[in-house]
C-alpha positions in Angstrom: 0.0 0.1 0.0 2.8 2.5 0.8 4.2 1.7 -2.7 0.8 3.0 -4.1 0.7 6.1 -2.0 4.4 6.8 -3.1 3.3 6.5 -6.9 0.2 8.7 -6.3 2.4 11.3 -4.6 5.0 11.1 -7.3 2.5 11.6 -10.1 0.9 14.5 -8.4 4.3 16.2 -7.7 5.5 15.7 -11.3 2.3 17.1 -12.8 2.5 20.5 -11.3 4.6 23.6 -11.7 5.7 26.1 -9.0 3.1 27.9 -7.1 1.8 31.3 -8.3 2.1 30.0 -11.9 -0.7 32.4 -12.9 -0.6 33.0 -16.6 -0.1 36.3 -18.3 -3.6 37.9 -18.8 -3.1 38.1 -22.5 -2.9 34.3 -22.5 -6.4 34.0 -20.8 -9.8 34.1 -22.4 -10.2 30.8 -24.2 -11.9 27.6 -22.8 -8.7 25.7 -23.2 -6.7 28.5 -21.2 -9.4 28.1 -18.5 -9.1 24.3 -18.5 -5.3 24.3 -18.3 -4.9 27.2 -15.9 -5.6 25.2 -12.6 -3.1 22.6 -13.6 -0.2 25.0 -13.8 0.1 25.8 -10.1 0.8 23.5 -7.4 -1.2 25.6 -5.0 -4.3 25.2 -7.2 -3.7 21.5 -7.7 -3.0 20.7 -4.1 -5.9 22.6 -2.7 -8.5 21.1 -5.3 -7.4 17.6 -5.0 -7.6 18.0 -1.2 -11.1 19.2 -1.4 -11.9 15.8 -3.1 -10.0 13.9 -0.6 -11.7 15.5 2.3 -15.2 15.2 0.7 -14.5 11.4 0.2 -13.6 11.1 3.9 -16.6 13.0 5.0 -18.9 10.8 2.7 -22.7 11.2 2.5 -24.0 14.4 1.0 -20.7 16.1 1.6 -19.1 13.9 -1.0 -20.7 16.1 -3.7 -21.8 19.2 -1.9 -18.2 20.2 -0.8 -16.9 20.1 -4.3 -19.9 21.8 -5.6 -19.6 24.6 -2.9 -16.0 25.1 -3.9 -16.9 25.6 -7.6 -19.8 27.7 -6.9 -17.9 30.0 -4.5 -15.0 30.1 -6.8 -17.4 31.5 -9.6 -18.6 34.1 -7.1 -14.9 35.2 -6.4 -14.2 35.2 -10.1 -17.2 37.6 -10.8 -16.3 39.8 -7.8 -12.9 40.4 -9.3 -14.2 41.0 -12.7 -16.4 43.6 -11.2 -13.3 45.2 -9.8 -14.0 44.6 -6.2 -10.9 44.0 -4.1 -10.3 41.2 -1.8 -7.5 41.4 0.7 -4.8 38.7 1.2 -5.7 36.7 -1.8 -2.5 34.8 -2.2 -1.8 34.2 1.4 -5.4 32.8 1.8 -4.8 30.5 -1.1 -1.6 29.2 0.4 -3.5 28.7 3.8 -6.2 26.9 2.0 -3.6 24.3 0.9 -2.5 23.8 4.4 -5.9 23.8 6.0 -7.7 21.6 3.5 -4.8 19.2 3.6 -5.0 19.1 7.4 -8.7 18.5 7.2 -8.2 15.5 5.1 -5.2 14.3 7.1 -7.2 14.4 10.4 -10.4 13.2 8.6 -12.1 15.9 10.5 -15.9 15.1 10.5 -18.4 17.8 10.4 -21.9 18.6 9.0 -22.0 19.1 5.2 -23.2 22.6 5.6 -20.2 23.6 7.8 -17.8 21.9 5.4 -19.4 23.7 2.5 -18.9 27.1 4.4 -15.2 26.1 5.1 -14.5 25.1 1.4 -16.5 28.1 0.1 -14.5 30.6 2.0 -11.2 29.4 0.5 -12.8 28.9 -2.9 -13.8 32.7 -3.0 -10.1 33.7 -2.9 -9.2 31.1 -5.6 -11.8 32.5 -7.9 -10.9 36.1 -7.1 -7.3 35.3 -8.1 -8.6 33.9 -11.4 -10.8 36.9 -12.2 -8.2 39.5 -11.0 -5.6 38.3 -13.4 -7.9 37.8 -16.4 -7.6 41.4 -17.6 -9.7 42.1 -20.7 -9.8 38.5 -22.0 -12.9 36.5 -22.6 -14.3 35.8 -19.1 -17.1 33.3 -20.0 -15.1 30.8 -21.8 -12.2 31.1 -19.4 -14.6 30.8 -16.5 -16.2 27.7 -17.8 -13.0 26.1 -18.5 -11.4 26.7 -15.1 -14.6 25.5 -13.3 -14.6 22.3 -15.2 -10.8 21.7 -14.5 -11.5 22.4 -10.9 -14.3 19.9 -10.8 -12.0 17.3 -12.5 -9.4 17.9 -9.8 -12.0 17.3 -7.2 -13.0 14.2 -8.7 -9.3 13.2 -8.8 -9.1 13.6 -5.0 -12.3 11.6 -4.6 -10.9 8.9 -6.9 -7.6 8.7 -5.0 -9.4 8.3 -1.8 -11.6 5.5 -3.4 -8.8 3.9 -5.3 -7.7 1.7 -2.5 -11.2 1.1 -1.0 -12.1 0.7 2.6 -9.7 1.4 5.5 -6.8 1.4 3.0 -8.5 4.3 1.0 -9.2 6.1 4.2 -5.5 5.9 5.3 -4.3 6.8 1.8 -6.6 9.9 1.7 -5.3 11.0 5.1 -1.5 10.4 4.1 -2.0 12.4 0.8 -3.8 15.1 2.9 -0.9 15.3 5.2 1.5 15.6 2.3 -0.7 18.3 0.8 -0.5 20.2 4.1 3.3 19.9 4.2 3.4 20.9 0.5 1.3 24.0 1.3 3.8 24.9 4.1 6.6 24.4 1.8 5.0 26.7 -0.7 4.4 29.4 1.9 8.1 29.3 2.9 9.3 29.2 -0.6 7.3 32.3 -1.6 
């Protein structure tokens, strides 16, 4: 089982670029740019996969409500940024989200779906604001649809990782990957 966990961590680590890999606003505006954007920053990948991990550990309605809350709140944050409304501490809160959501998965902290949605939604608002704030004059609709779809796929990846091993092995694997995510978030915070 530890070999499988190591493989999963290696694949996740190899598939991401450094944090703050936000694209040049001139490169934004297409569906493909939106689909690819969340995949170019380890802060994005780690936080979004961790949402799926934690949702899988919570189970029940939270399995789909937590990821849905993230995507919905992220869309709101995106719209707020497009309207020019500022949001303080965007990048620090994004890095904090990686650590906190990773810890929530690592500890398998149980809570009602509504509270989990609020926690996830808070962080997602900042992720969305970062996307909208850097979009500039590029096409918001196509880009927004793309990054929402990509985000949902990353959430499903986290859920899939938690379910890959099944039963208690999957539970342990999700917790280990959650802990690694939290450590990755701390590393990103120190490196930035």
